[in-house]
N, C-alpha and C positions, 0 to 999 in steps of 0.2 A: 539813468541810462546815458544821457548826454555827457555827464561828467566822466563816465568810463571811456567813452569814445574820445573825448578831448585828451584824457590822460594817455590813451594809446597813441594818439598822434604825437604827443610830446615825448614818447619813448625813444624817438630817434635822437636821443641825447644819451651821451655816455662819456665818462671821463677817463683820462690817462695821460701819460707823458709821451711826447713825441720822440721817436727814435731817430729818424733821419729827415733830411730836407725833402720836400715834395715839390712838384711842379707848380708854377704860378698859372694855373688854369682856371677853367670855369666849368662846373658841372650842374646839371639840372635834372632832377628826378621826379617822376610822377608816381603816385601810389593810390591804390584802392584799399579801403578798410572794410572787412566783412565782420558782421556781428551775428553769431548764430546762423551763419549761412546767408545773411542778407547784406547786400551792398549798402553800407550805411554812411560812408564818409570818403571824400577825396582829399588828397594832400599833395603838395609840391614842396620839394626841398631844393633850394638854390644856394650853391657855394661858389663864391667869387674870390679868387686869389690873384687876380690879374694886376692889381695896383701894388707897387713896391712897398713892402713892409706894412701892408694893410690887408684886412680881410672883411668880408661880409657874408653872413649866413642868414638866410631867410626861410622860414617855414610857413606855408599857407595851408589851412585846412577848413573844410566846409562840409556840413552834413548833406547827405545825398538822397535823392528819391523820396519815398514816402516819409522817411525820417526827417528829411530836409523841409517837408511841408508841415509836419507835426511839431518838430522841434528845430526851427531854423536857427542855426548857429554858424558863425564864421570867425576864424581866428587868424591873426598874423603875428608871428613871433620872429623877431629879427635882432641880430647883433652886428655891430660895426666896431672895429677896433684895430689894434696894432698886431702885426704878425712879424716876428723877428727871431731868427735862430730857432725856429720850430716851436715857438711859444705864442699862443693866442691870448692877448690881453684885451679884454673888452673895454671899450670907451662908453658905448651906449647899448644897453639891452632893453628892448621894448616889446610889450605884448599888447595887442589891441584885439579885444573880443566883442562880438556883437551877438546878443541873445535876444531874438525877436527884434525889437527896436531899441534895446538898451545897449549903449556902447560903454566899454570900460577900457581905459588906457593906463598901463603901468609902465613907468620908466625907472630904470636902474642905471646910474651913472658911476663910472670908475675913473680913477686917475691912472696915468701911464705906468706908475710903479706897481700897479695891481691893487692898491688900496681902494676901499669903497668911498664914494663921494656923496651920493644922495639918492633917495628913493621918493617917488611921487605917484599919486594915483588920481585919475580924473574920471568922474562918472556923475550920476545925478546928485550925489551927496558930497563929492569932493571936487575942488577947483583946480587940482593939479599942482598945488604948492608943495614944496619939499616937506617930508614928514620926519619926525624924530624917530630914529631907529637905534635900538640897543646894539652897541658894537659887538656884543657877544654873538649876535646873529649874523653880522656881516663881515667881521674881521677874517681876512685870508680866505674869502669865498670867491666863487666865480659864477657865471651864468651857465645854463645848460647847453647853449649853442656853442659857446667857446670851448667848453669841455668836450662837446661832440666832435668838433673839428680836430682837436688834439688826439682823441681816441681813434678816429677813423684813419688818421695819418699813422698812428702807432701800429695799427693792424696792417696797413699797407706796407709798412717797412718790414713785415715778416714776424712781428712779435705777437704774443698772445693777447686775447681780449680779456685783460685782467687788470684791475686797479680800482682806485677810489678817488672821489672828488667831493668837496663840500659845496653845497648850493644854498643860496638865500633866495626865497621865493616871495618875499614881502611880508610874510607872517611867521615863517618857520626857517630853521636851519636843518638840513638833512645831509646824510652821506649816501652817495650812490656807489654801490659795490658791484663790480662786474666780475663774474667767475667764468673763466675759460673752460669749456667742456671738450670740444674736439674740432678737428678739421675734417671736412667732408666734401662730397661733390653733390651739387643740386642739379635737378633736371628741370627744364622748361615745362610749363604747364599752360592750360588755357586761362589761368589766373595770373601767372607770373612769367615775365620775359627772361629771367636770368637762368643761365645754366653754366656750371663750372665749379671751380674750387671756392669754398666758403669756410668761414669760421663760425662756430656755434658757441654762444655763451648765455648765461642767465644774468638777470638784473635784479638787484635788491635795493630797497630804500630803507635806510636806518635813521630814525628820528634822533636829533641831537638836542635841539632847543626850540622854544617858541610856542605858538598856540596850536598844539596838536589836539584834535578832537578825541574824545574817549572812544567813539565809534569810528573806525577807519573810513576815510573818504578818498576819492580820486584814485591816483595810482597806488597809494598804500592799500586801498580797499581791493584793487585788482590783485595785488601781491598776496594779500591774506587769503582771498578766495582761492587763488591758485594753489597756495600751500595746502589748503584743505582737500584739494583735488589731486594732490601729489605732483604738481607741476609749477615751477616758478616761471614767471614771465621770461621768454626766450627771444633772442635776437640773432639773426644770421647776417654776417658781414662779408662783403666780397669786393675785390678790386676789379671793377668793370673796365677801367681804363688804366693801363700800366703807368705807374708813377704818380697817379692821382690818389687822394685819400680814398680808403675803402668806404663803401656806402652800405646802409641797411638794405638788404634785398628781400628780407622777410622778417616778420615779427609775429609771435604767437603768445596769447595770454588766455588762460582758462578762468572763467568767472561763473558766478551763479546765474548769469544771463546767457551763458553759452560760451563757445570759444571764439575769441577775436583773432583775426588774421590781418596783417598788413602785407600787401603784395606790391612788388615793383612792376609797374605797367608801362613805363616810359623812361628813356634816358637820352640826354644830349650832353656831349662834351668832347673837346679836342678831336674833331673830325669824325666822331662816332655818333650815330643816332639810331636808337632802337625803339620799337613800339610793340604793343601786345599783338598786333596783327601781322608783324613781320615773320 
């Protein structure tokens, strides 16, 4: 159950090429994730473009309520890198996850030309030293948060939510495929603060190489379960603040455990502040 929730938090990743320059601003979004109608996880996405030719994207997620007591999990996913002429090049991507009292830190380092530098992991069994990684898994890949930034700006420039990007996650190489469905208007609800124009698209994971399990796990498991129910994982993107990257305002994934929803409940950026009670 927890692996499915973690994967849904990470869905606020999506790849594409940037169409136009965007403002050098700062946006912070708060989300609630519901699993089978139960509030199961809280998440915060922070995007900072205020430093010249630099960017930072940080995602924080934590199990909530009864699930937080039964399955205490907390994750921080962050990328810091170069941003120039609409291209996000990661310098450091790091994930730190805590399951009960067990901490795991993974670091992915890149060179400024986009080539992969090194990967390390630190936990009870690993001391954080660089690990040997097959170049077939890392060559010409990026991290999910850099890809997210480019995609969100791509949609904000008026282009469709459609494209691919290849990601290395420490064990596997995979392709993220985004398929544009339609433009529509969303209405505010007691779960979600956003109302207005949005873009709807589906998300698909396509294995390329590495240690893939025979039985689907994580996001791949969510995807395959959704297929059986006739619904691919779906994300709605919208420009809340004109000129800033579009942001995820809603995510839906159907699984054997029920339907998962991610809802936008708070927003701060460039003189605008919204909350669920507004």
